[in-house]
C-alpha positions in Angstrom: 42.0 59.3 43.8 40.7 62.2 41.7 40.3 62.0 38.0 43.3 64.3 37.3 45.4 62.0 39.5 44.1 59.0 37.7 45.1 60.6 34.4 48.7 61.1 35.6 48.9 57.6 36.9 47.6 56.2 33.6 50.1 58.3 31.7 53.0 57.1 33.8 52.0 53.5 33.4 51.7 53.8 29.6 55.1 55.6 29.3 56.8 53.2 31.6 55.4 50.2 29.7 56.4 51.6 26.4 59.9 52.7 27.6 60.6 49.2 28.9 59.9 47.6 25.6 61.5 50.4 23.6 64.8 49.8 25.5 64.6 46.1 24.6 64.0 47.1 21.0 67.1 49.3 21.0 69.1 46.5 22.5 67.9 44.0 19.9 68.5 46.5 17.1 72.2 46.8 18.1 72.8 43.1 17.8 74.5 41.8 14.7 74.5 38.4 13.1 77.2 36.8 11.0 75.2 33.7 10.2 75.9 32.0 6.9 73.7 29.1 5.8 72.2 28.3 2.4 69.8 25.3 2.6 68.1 23.9 -0.4 64.8 25.7 -0.5 61.4 25.4 -2.3 59.4 28.6 -2.6 55.6 28.0 -2.3 53.3 30.7 -3.6 49.5 30.1 -3.3 47.4 32.3 -5.6 43.8 33.0 -6.1 42.6 35.8 -8.4 45.7 37.9 -8.2 46.4 38.4 -11.9 47.6 42.0 -11.2 50.3 41.1 -8.7 51.4 37.5 -9.3 53.8 38.4 -12.1 55.7 40.9 -10.0 55.7 38.4 -7.1 57.2 35.6 -9.1 59.7 37.8 -10.9 61.0 39.2 -7.6 61.7 35.6 -6.4 63.4 34.7 -9.7 65.6 37.9 -9.5 66.7 37.0 -5.9 70.4 36.3 -5.3 69.6 32.8 -4.1 69.7 29.5 -5.9 66.4 27.8 -5.2 65.6 24.1 -5.5 62.3 25.1 -7.1 59.6 27.8 -7.3 56.1 26.4 -7.0 53.0 28.3 -7.7 49.7 26.7 -6.7 46.8 28.2 -8.6 43.8 27.8 -6.3 41.1 27.7 -8.9 41.5 31.3 -10.0 38.6 32.7 -12.2 40.4 35.8 -13.5 43.5 35.9 -15.8 45.9 34.4 -13.2 46.3 31.1 -15.1 47.2 32.9 -18.3 49.8 35.1 -16.5 51.4 32.0 -15.0 51.6 30.3 -18.5 53.8 33.1 -19.6 56.3 32.9 -16.7 59.4 30.8 -17.0 61.4 29.0 -14.4 58.5 28.0 -12.1 56.3 24.9 -11.5 52.6 25.5 -11.6 49.9 23.3 -10.1 46.3 24.1 -10.9 43.8 22.8 -8.3 40.1 23.4 -7.7 39.4 26.3 -5.4 39.9 25.0 -1.9 41.3 27.9 0.1 44.8 29.2 0.9 45.6 26.5 3.5 44.9 23.7 1.1 47.0 25.4 -1.6 49.9 25.8 0.8 49.7 22.2 2.0 49.5 21.0 -1.6 52.5 22.9 -2.7 54.5 21.8 0.4 53.6 18.1 -0.3 54.9 18.4 -3.9 58.1 20.2 -3.0 61.6 18.9 -2.1 63.5 21.4 0.0 63.0 23.5 3.1 60.1 25.8 2.7 59.7 29.5 2.0 56.2 30.8 1.7 55.2 34.0 -0.1 51.8 35.5 -0.8 50.8 36.3 -4.4 50.4 40.1 -3.7 53.9 40.3 -2.1 57.3 40.9 -3.6 60.8 40.5 -2.1 64.1 42.3 -2.4 67.2 40.6 -3.9 68.6 39.5 -0.6 65.4 38.8 1.3 65.3 35.0 1.0 69.1 34.7 1.7 68.7 36.8 4.9 65.6 34.8 5.8 66.7 31.2 5.3 70.1 31.6 6.9 68.2 31.6 10.3 67.1 28.0 9.6 70.5 27.0 10.9 69.3 28.0 14.4 65.4 27.9 14.2 62.8 25.6 12.8 60.8 28.5 11.5 61.6 32.1 10.7 59.3 35.1 10.4 60.2 37.7 7.8 59.8 41.5 8.1 56.6 42.3 6.3 56.0 45.9 5.1 53.4 47.7 3.0 53.9 48.4 -0.7 50.9 50.7 -1.4 51.6 53.6 0.9 48.9 56.0 -0.2 46.1 58.0 1.4 45.1 57.6 5.0 44.6 53.8 5.1 47.9 53.0 3.2 49.9 55.3 5.4 48.2 54.0 8.6 48.9 50.4 7.7 52.4 51.1 6.6 53.4 52.6 10.0 51.5 49.9 11.7 53.7 47.3 10.0 56.8 49.2 11.1 55.5 49.1 14.7 54.8 45.4 14.4 58.4 44.9 13.2 59.7 46.8 16.2 57.7 44.6 18.6 58.7 41.5 16.8 62.3 42.2 17.7 61.1 42.5 21.3 59.2 39.3 21.1 62.3 37.6 19.8 64.2 38.7 22.9 61.6 36.9 25.0 61.4 34.0 22.6 57.8 34.7 22.0 57.4 35.1 18.2 53.7 34.4 17.8 53.3 34.4 14.1 55.3 33.5 11.0 53.4 35.6 8.5 52.1 33.8 5.4 53.4 36.5 3.1 57.0 35.9 4.1 58.2 33.0 6.2 60.6 30.1 6.2 60.4 26.6 7.7 62.6 23.5 8.0 61.0 20.7 6.0 60.8 18.5 9.1 58.2 20.8 10.5 55.6 19.7 8.0 56.1 16.0 8.8 54.2 16.8 12.1 51.9 19.7 11.3 50.1 21.3 8.4 48.3 24.5 7.7 44.8 24.4 9.2 41.6 26.0 8.0 41.5 28.9 10.5 40.8 32.4 9.1 44.3 33.3 10.5 46.1 30.1 9.2 49.6 31.5 9.8 48.9 32.4 13.4 47.3 28.9 14.0 50.3 27.2 12.4 52.8 29.2 14.5 50.9 28.3 17.7 51.0 24.6 16.7 54.7 25.0 16.0 55.4 26.3 19.4 53.1 23.7 21.0 55.0 20.9 19.3 58.3 22.3 20.6 59.6 23.8 17.4 61.7 27.0 17.7 60.6 30.2 16.0 62.9 33.1 15.1 62.7 36.5 13.3 64.9 38.2 10.7 64.6 42.0 10.4 66.6 42.2 7.2 64.3 39.8 5.3 61.9 42.5 4.1 58.9 41.7 1.9 56.3 44.2 0.6 52.7 43.4 0.4 49.5 45.1 -0.7 47.1 46.0 2.0 43.4 47.1 1.5 43.2 50.7 0.4 39.5 51.0 0.5 37.3 51.1 3.5 35.1 48.1 3.0 37.9 45.6 2.2 39.9 47.1 5.1 37.0 46.6 7.6 36.3 43.1 6.3 40.0 42.2 6.7 40.1 43.5 10.3 36.9 41.6 11.1 38.3 38.4 9.6 41.4 38.8 11.6 39.4 39.4 14.8 37.1 36.4 14.3 40.1 34.2 13.5 42.0 35.4 16.6 38.9 34.9 18.8 38.2 31.4 17.4 41.8 30.4 18.3 41.4 31.9 21.8 38.0 30.2 22.4 39.3 26.9 21.2 42.3 27.1 23.5 44.7 27.4 20.6 46.2 30.7 21.6 47.3 32.2 24.9 44.6 34.4 26.6 47.2 36.8 28.0 48.2 38.0 24.5 44.7 39.1 23.7 44.1 40.5 27.1 47.2 42.6 26.8 46.1 43.9 23.4 42.7 44.9 24.8 44.2 46.5 27.8 46.7 48.6 25.8 44.1 49.8 23.3 41.7 50.7 26.1 44.5 52.5 28.1 45.5 54.7 25.1 41.9 55.7 24.3 41.0 56.3 28.0 44.0 58.5 28.6 43.2 60.7 25.6 39.5 61.0 26.6 40.4 61.8 30.2 42.8 64.5 29.1 40.2 66.1 26.9 37.4 65.8 29.4 39.3 67.3 32.3 41.6 69.7 30.6 44.8 67.7 31.2 46.4 69.1 28.1 50.0 69.0 29.3 49.6 65.3 29.9 48.1 64.8 26.5 50.8 66.7 24.8 53.5 64.7 26.6 51.8 61.5 25.6 51.6 62.5 22.0 55.2 63.8 21.9 56.5 60.6 23.5 54.7 58.3 21.0 55.9 60.4 18.1 59.5 60.5 19.2 59.8 56.8 19.9 58.2 56.0 16.6 60.6 58.3 14.7 63.5 56.5 16.4 62.0 53.1 15.7 61.4 54.0 12.0 65.1 55.1 11.7 66.3 51.8 13.3 64.0 49.8 11.0 65.3 51.7 7.9 61.8 52.8 6.8 61.2 56.1 5.0 58.1 56.9 6.9 59.0 59.9 9.0 55.9 61.9 8.3 53.8 58.9 9.3 55.9 58.5 12.4 55.3 62.1 13.5 51.6 61.5 13.0 51.8 58.1 14.7 49.6 59.0 17.7 46.7 59.6 15.3 47.2 56.4 13.5 47.6 54.5 16.8 44.4 55.8 18.2 42.6 54.9 15.0 44.1 51.4 15.1 43.2 51.0 18.8 39.6 51.8 18.0 39.5 49.4 15.0 41.0 46.7 17.2 38.3 47.1 19.9 35.5 47.5 17.4 36.5 44.5 15.2 37.0 42.2 18.2 33.7 43.3 19.7 31.9 42.7 16.4 33.7 39.4 15.9 32.7 38.2 19.4 29.0 39.1 18.7 29.2 37.3 15.3 30.6 34.1 16.9 28.1 34.1 19.8 25.2 34.5 17.3 26.5 31.7 15.2 26.7 29.4 18.2 23.1 30.3 19.2 21.7 29.8 15.7 
């Protein structure tokens, strides 16, 4: 097979793969739910050195149109002004503990709560109906993932991560179709209380993914609610961004190497990232510009449609999605390569 023929075959495979999942996304988007369920819920917010965001986070919860059992904030040994901010907030219960990490703070808050559990990160805020939309699904599921979006949509990194989160939301709808939700994100998730009688948050660098794997391993059911939107701050500078990607990669690889995550998920991620980058390189190297334009057009159009279905005002970012996608593909491969090298070095030292 010649290189031009290989380019065409690769393009057909990528488009067919994306079309298959996009059709499922459209089907899932057309489904409506009339669930009504209002369990007694405790909101748990772990916080460490987030004085600039914890006030907005807590206030968004208190402004929700939901009657909570309690709102618990666990101050994980903050050294900035977080403690002082919390002292000025009403309607919450605050626990101050020595700095022990996010997982410990979450477990502490859960142990000192009474209702079903809603988790929220300190740099995240919710809409008025977010919690109501989220916890109604506890009627059918043991755990529910919310729809996490980006609040600081500025410059290249902010716009890139914003459209990435819309893409993740699209694929989470597809994952729900296959009953394969693989993460209840720490910044916005809900759990039946019974879950934590059998499992707790672990010390992984990706504690929410580890917890979700353990949930599924123990036979608990995991759902997703698209309408339960929360908005979180993502790194807007290069060093924090790269550090976050490396931490995620190392956490994912640790779970994989320890047998706590399915290998096929990671292999699929590597394969898709490599296929996208390889197709673009082949098109440039061998002058297959019509194939390249078709690929870029297809990715932009499907992303615009997905953005519309998700109700996100990110149409300019959707049109530029192929650029963001190739950047994120490269970051995925580089961070996982660097993470694997780091893990291997630590094992040999």
